[in-house]
C-alpha positions in Angstrom: 13.8 16.5 -9.1 13.2 12.9 -8.1 16.5 11.4 -7.1 15.9 7.6 -7.2 19.3 6.8 -5.7 18.2 8.3 -2.4 14.9 6.3 -2.3 14.8 2.9 -0.8 13.7 0.0 -3.0 9.9 -0.7 -2.7 9.3 -4.0 -1.0 7.1 -6.8 -2.4 4.6 -6.3 0.5 4.0 -3.0 2.3 1.5 -1.9 4.9 0.4 1.6 6.0 -0.4 0.4 9.6 2.6 0.9 11.9 1.6 -2.1 14.0 2.0 -4.4 11.0 5.3 -6.4 10.5 5.2 -5.2 6.8 5.4 -1.5 7.7 8.6 0.2 6.7 8.7 3.8 7.9 11.6 4.9 5.6 9.4 4.2 2.6 6.7 6.6 3.7 9.1 9.6 3.7 8.5 9.7 -0.1 5.3 9.8 -2.1 4.2 6.4 -3.3 1.7 5.5 -6.0 -0.2 2.2 -6.4 -1.9 1.0 -9.5 -4.3 -2.0 -9.6 -5.3 -3.3 -13.1 -3.9 -0.1 -14.7 -5.9 2.3 -12.5 -4.2 4.4 -9.7 -5.7 3.9 -6.2 -5.4 6.4 -3.4 -7.0 4.4 -0.6 -4.6 1.4 -0.4 -3.8 0.2 3.2 -1.6 -2.8 2.2 -0.4 -4.4 -1.0 1.4 -7.5 -2.2 2.9 -7.4 -5.7 3.8 -11.1 -6.0 0.4 -12.3 -4.9 -1.5 -9.6 -6.8 -3.7 -8.0 -4.2 -4.4 -4.8 -2.4 -6.4 -4.1 0.8 -8.7 -1.1 0.9 -11.1 0.1 3.5 -14.7 -1.2 3.2 -16.7 1.9 3.7 -16.8 3.5 7.2 -17.1 0.2 9.1 -14.6 -0.3 12.0 -13.5 -3.5 13.8 -13.6 -3.9 17.5 -10.1 -2.2 17.8 -11.2 0.9 15.9 -9.4 -0.1 12.7 -11.1 0.1 9.4 -12.5 -3.2 7.9 -10.5 -4.1 4.9 -11.5 -5.8 1.6 -9.1 -7.4 -0.8 -9.0 -6.5 -4.5 -7.1 -8.9 -6.7 -5.4 -8.0 -10.0 -2.1 -6.7 -11.4 -0.4 -4.5 -8.7 2.3 -2.0 -9.4 4.0 0.3 -6.9 6.1 3.3 -7.8 7.5 6.6 -6.4 5.7 9.7 -7.6 
């Protein structure tokens, strides 16, 4: 059911925000999973595997542009296709 040959390789760093230079639209056509320290997270906005961090929203707080405030969680990061 999951044909991995048709899926693009997951980059080292990826962002959900389309205004970011790390956003790759072709990746988001498939379901992606992120685990941090062995636990799957569903609220990840950006990740970097080599540096070992993810950014998640910090509650309901917004910045002056209306984007959620993000906090960084460090640990072992793994990205995979579901």
